[in-house]
C-alpha positions as CSV (number, residue, x, y, z in Angstrom):
1,M,0.0,-0.1,0.0
2,G,1.3,3.2,-1.0
3,V,2.1,6.1,1.7
4,M,-0.8,8.3,0.6
5,G,-3.0,5.2,1.5
6,V,-2.1,5.2,5.0
7,V,-0.9,8.8,6.1
8,R,-4.2,11.4,5.3
9,M,-4.3,14.9,6.3
10,H,-7.4,16.8,7.8
11,E,-6.2,20.2,7.9
12,D,-3.1,20.1,10.3
13,E,-3.8,16.4,11.8
14,L,-2.8,13.3,10.8
15,D,-4.6,9.6,10.2
16,I,-2.6,7.0,11.2
17,D,-3.3,3.6,10.4
18,V,-1.9,-0.1,11.7
19,S,0.0,-0.7,8.2
20,L,2.4,2.2,9.0
21,V,3.0,1.4,12.6
22,D,3.9,-2.4,11.3
23,R,6.6,-0.6,8.8
24,L,7.8,1.9,11.5
25,I,8.2,-1.2,13.8
26,A,9.7,-3.6,11.1
27,G,12.2,-0.8,10.2
28,Q,13.5,1.0,13.6
29,F,13.0,-2.0,16.2
30,P,13.3,-4.9,14.3
31,R,13.7,-7.2,17.5
32,W,9.6,-5.8,17.6
33,A,9.1,-6.9,14.1
34,G,6.1,-8.8,13.6
35,L,4.3,-8.6,16.7
36,P,0.7,-8.0,16.2
37,V,-0.2,-4.5,16.4
38,R,-4.0,-3.1,17.1
39,R,-4.8,0.5,17.3
40,L,-7.2,1.3,20.6
41,E,-9.9,3.6,20.5
42,S,-9.4,6.7,22.6
43,S,-11.1,10.0,22.7
44,G,-7.5,11.8,23.1
45,T,-6.7,14.7,20.8
46,E,-3.0,14.5,20.7
47,N,-1.9,11.2,20.0
48,A,-2.7,7.9,17.9
49,M,-2.0,4.7,20.2
50,F,-1.6,1.5,18.9
51,R,-0.9,-2.0,21.1
52,L,2.1,-3.7,20.2
53,G,2.0,-7.5,21.3
54,T,0.8,-7.7,24.9
55,D,3.4,-5.5,26.6
56,K,4.0,-2.6,24.6
57,V,2.1,0.2,23.4
58,V,3.0,3.1,20.8
59,R,2.2,6.6,20.8
60,L,2.3,8.7,17.7
61,P,1.9,12.1,17.6
62,R,-1.3,13.0,15.4
63,H,-0.7,17.0,14.6
64,P,2.5,19.7,15.2
65,R,1.0,20.8,18.3
66,A,1.3,17.4,20.0
67,V,5.4,16.6,18.8
68,Q,7.3,18.4,21.4
69,A,5.7,16.6,24.5
70,I,7.8,13.1,22.7
71,A,11.1,14.4,23.8
72,H,9.9,15.7,27.2
73,E,8.2,12.7,28.3
74,L,11.0,10.9,27.5
75,H,13.5,13.0,29.4
76,W,11.6,13.4,32.6
77,L,9.3,10.2,33.2
78,P,12.2,8.0,33.8
79,R,13.0,10.7,36.4
80,L,9.5,11.2,38.1
81,G,8.0,7.7,37.6
82,P,10.3,5.7,40.2
83,A,8.9,8.3,43.0
84,L,5.4,8.1,42.3
85,P,3.0,5.6,44.1
86,V,1.3,3.6,41.3
87,G,2.6,2.9,37.4
88,A,3.7,5.8,34.9
89,P,4.5,5.2,31.1
90,E,7.6,3.6,31.1
91,P,10.0,4.5,27.8
92,L,11.1,1.9,26.2
93,G,12.2,3.2,22.4
94,R,12.2,6.6,20.7
95,G,11.2,6.6,17.2
96,E,12.4,8.8,14.6
97,P,10.3,9.9,11.3
98,G,10.0,7.7,8.4
99,D,7.7,5.5,6.1
100,G,6.2,9.1,5.4
101,F,5.3,9.8,9.1
102,P,7.2,13.2,9.9
103,W,8.0,13.5,13.5
104,P,9.2,11.3,16.2
105,W,7.2,9.2,18.1
106,S,7.7,6.5,21.2
107,V,7.1,3.0,22.6
108,Y,6.4,2.8,26.3
109,R,5.2,-0.4,28.5
110,W,2.1,-1.5,28.5
111,L,0.0,-0.5,31.6
112,D,-3.1,-2.1,32.6
113,G,-6.6,-0.4,34.1
114,H,-9.1,1.6,32.1
115,N,-10.2,5.1,32.3
116,P,-12.4,5.7,35.1
117,E,-16.1,7.2,33.9
118,P,-16.8,10.6,35.8
119,G,-20.6,9.8,37.8
120,R,-20.1,6.4,37.5
121,L,-17.0,5.5,39.7
122,Q,-16.8,1.7,41.7
123,E,-15.1,3.1,44.8
124,P,-14.8,7.5,44.7
125,V,-13.9,8.0,48.3
126,M,-10.6,5.2,47.9
127,L,-9.8,7.0,44.2
128,A,-10.3,10.7,45.8
129,G,-7.5,9.0,48.5
130,D,-5.2,7.7,45.6
131,L,-5.6,10.6,43.7
132,A,-4.6,12.9,46.6
133,G,-1.5,11.1,47.9
134,W,-0.3,10.8,44.0
135,V,-0.5,14.5,43.8
136,T,1.3,15.0,47.0
137,A,3.9,12.3,46.1
138,L,4.8,14.4,42.8
139,R,4.7,17.3,44.5
140,R,7.6,15.8,47.2
141,I,9.7,15.4,44.1
142,D,12.8,18.4,43.5
143,A,11.3,20.9,41.5
144,S,14.4,23.0,41.3
145,Q,15.7,21.7,38.0
146,G,11.8,21.2,36.4
147,P,10.4,23.2,33.5
148,P,7.8,25.5,33.7
149,G,4.6,23.8,33.4
150,Y,2.4,24.2,30.5
151,R,-0.2,25.0,32.9
152,G,1.4,26.4,36.0
153,V,0.7,30.0,34.9
154,P,-1.4,32.5,37.1
155,L,-5.1,31.7,36.1
156,A,-5.4,35.2,34.7
157,A,-3.6,34.4,32.0
158,R,-6.6,31.9,30.8
159,D,-9.2,35.1,30.7
160,P,-8.9,35.9,27.2
161,F,-9.6,32.2,26.0
162,M,-12.8,32.1,28.7
163,R,-13.8,35.0,27.1
164,A,-13.7,33.7,23.4
165,A,-15.4,30.3,24.3
166,L,-18.3,31.7,26.0
167,A,-18.9,33.9,23.5
168,D,-19.1,30.9,21.2
169,L,-21.3,28.9,23.7
170,A,-23.8,31.7,24.7
171,G,-27.4,30.0,24.4
172,R,-25.6,26.9,24.6
173,V,-24.5,26.9,28.2
174,D,-25.4,28.7,31.0
175,T,-23.3,31.9,30.8
176,V,-23.8,33.9,33.1
177,A,-23.7,31.2,35.9
178,V,-20.2,30.4,34.6
179,T,-19.2,33.6,34.4
180,K,-20.3,34.5,38.0
181,A,-18.0,31.4,39.1
182,W,-15.5,31.9,36.8
183,E,-14.4,35.6,38.2
184,A,-15.2,34.1,41.7
185,A,-12.1,32.4,40.8
186,L,-10.0,35.0,39.2
187,R,-10.5,36.8,42.5
188,A,-8.1,34.6,44.0
189,P,-4.8,35.1,45.2
190,E,-2.4,34.1,43.6
191,H,0.3,31.1,44.1
192,T,3.1,33.0,46.2
193,G,5.3,29.4,47.7
194,P,7.9,28.0,45.5
195,P,7.4,26.1,42.1
196,V,6.3,22.4,42.6
197,W,6.0,19.6,39.9
198,A,2.6,19.1,38.6
199,H,1.4,16.8,36.0
200,G,-1.0,19.5,34.5
201,D,-3.8,17.4,32.9
202,L,-5.6,14.9,35.7
203,M,-8.4,14.5,33.8
204,A,-10.5,10.7,33.4
205,G,-8.3,10.2,30.1
206,N,-5.0,10.0,31.8
207,L,-6.1,8.2,34.9
208,L,-6.2,4.4,34.8
209,V,-8.0,2.5,37.5
210,A,-8.5,-1.4,38.7
211,D,-11.0,-2.7,41.2
212,G,-11.7,1.0,41.4
213,R,-8.5,1.5,42.7
214,L,-5.7,4.6,41.1
215,S,-3.6,1.8,39.1
216,A,-1.6,4.5,36.5
217,V,-1.3,7.9,35.7
218,I,-0.1,8.4,32.1
219,D,0.8,11.5,29.3
220,F,3.0,13.5,31.3
221,G,3.4,15.8,28.1
222,T,2.2,19.1,30.3
223,A,4.0,18.5,33.2
224,G,6.5,20.6,34.8
225,V,6.4,23.3,37.8
226,G,4.8,26.2,38.9
227,D,1.3,26.5,40.3
228,P,0.3,23.2,41.8
229,A,-3.7,23.9,42.0
230,V,-3.9,22.8,38.4
231,D,-3.3,19.2,39.6
232,L,-6.5,19.5,41.7
233,I,-8.7,19.8,38.9
234,A,-9.6,15.8,39.1
235,A,-11.9,17.1,41.9
236,W,-14.4,18.2,39.6
237,C,-13.4,16.5,36.5
238,L,-13.9,13.1,38.0
239,L,-14.7,13.0,41.7
240,P,-18.5,13.2,43.1
241,A,-19.2,16.3,45.5
242,A,-18.6,14.1,48.8
243,A,-15.4,12.8,47.4
244,R,-14.1,15.7,46.1
245,E,-14.0,16.8,49.8
246,V,-12.2,13.5,51.2
247,F,-9.5,14.9,48.1
248,R,-9.1,18.3,49.0
249,E,-8.6,17.2,53.1
250,A,-6.2,14.6,52.5
251,V,-4.1,17.3,49.8
252,G,-4.0,20.1,52.4
253,A,-5.7,22.4,49.7
254,G,-6.4,26.2,51.4
255,E,-9.1,28.4,50.1
256,A,-7.0,30.2,47.3
257,E,-5.8,27.0,46.0
258,W,-9.3,25.2,45.7
259,A,-10.4,28.3,44.4
260,R,-8.0,28.6,41.8
261,A,-8.3,24.9,41.3
262,R,-11.7,25.2,40.6
263,G,-11.2,27.9,38.0
264,W,-8.6,26.1,36.2
265,A,-11.0,23.2,36.0
266,L,-13.9,25.4,34.9
267,S,-11.6,26.8,32.3
268,I,-10.3,23.9,30.8
269,A,-13.7,22.4,30.6
270,V,-15.2,25.7,29.2
271,V,-12.1,26.7,26.4
272,A,-12.6,23.0,24.6
273,L,-15.9,22.8,24.7
274,P,-17.0,24.9,22.0
275,Y,-13.9,23.7,20.1
276,Y,-14.5,19.5,20.0
277,W,-19.0,20.0,20.3
278,D,-19.6,17.9,17.3
279,T,-16.2,16.7,16.6
280,N,-15.2,15.0,19.8
281,P,-18.4,14.0,21.7
282,P,-16.4,11.9,24.6
283,V,-14.3,15.1,25.4
284,A,-17.7,17.8,24.9
285,A,-19.6,15.3,27.3
286,N,-16.8,16.0,29.8
287,S,-16.8,19.5,29.3
288,R,-20.5,19.9,29.9
289,Y,-20.0,17.2,33.4
290,V,-17.3,19.7,34.9
291,I,-19.5,22.6,34.1
292,G,-22.7,21.1,35.9
293,E,-20.5,20.3,38.8
294,I,-18.8,23.7,39.3
295,A,-22.2,25.5,38.5
296,A,-23.9,23.6,41.2
297,E,-21.1,24.0,43.6
298,T,-21.0,28.0,43.1
299,A,-25.0,28.3,42.8
């Protein structure tokens, strides 16, 4: 099959199939050639994921904006992963551009588990404790040489994006209630302590659970140092109200940090919603869930 039949452009996004992955593996990692390759269904927007054999996974960026995360993860995961209480992606190889694929890519060890589903958690209180323990462990890692976090900036930096998204969502969500919650978050004092490590994207799609307990955290492309409040977004992106309080107490979040965290969760959901409303129903549904949870909490 010709390359153009394998990699097709949709604006700046690549559509990647099994035959391309087969060729990339055979050409660059011949010891794994012939292992079965199966595409994994995912609502993720950054990478295409393929299971390789039984114990490996191949990740290929789907657009140029996702490329930088490859080198970032391969550099920092060996330093962060061993200090964390549950599984983290273990890099096994860095792939290079080839066979019509234009960017670097990566191979990791397979991690068992499945994504939790907001509103349908098996053990929400125990999961809240697991998440708090994970966040606390990450924050304890020496951050003195860490890179700036993708979302480690002051919350006010999100304001222009929020206003534009709210204009796009007029008539589709309660923009009055959302604006009220957002402006309350903006009034919270900024982080004044030392920068600490944060994952930056602790949403359901980047968490794996087994028997209701946290088994792994994946996708460290946004990890870096800055305001740690961003890692508390899991409280609204995943946990129900009762478990949310368990999480807050266990992680020791004060009023200002909690308010900033709520603002981060709200802004991520609101900015994503108009973009993915029609193109990615799972992401859009999660955004609506988060907006509903915060609206109910701040009414």
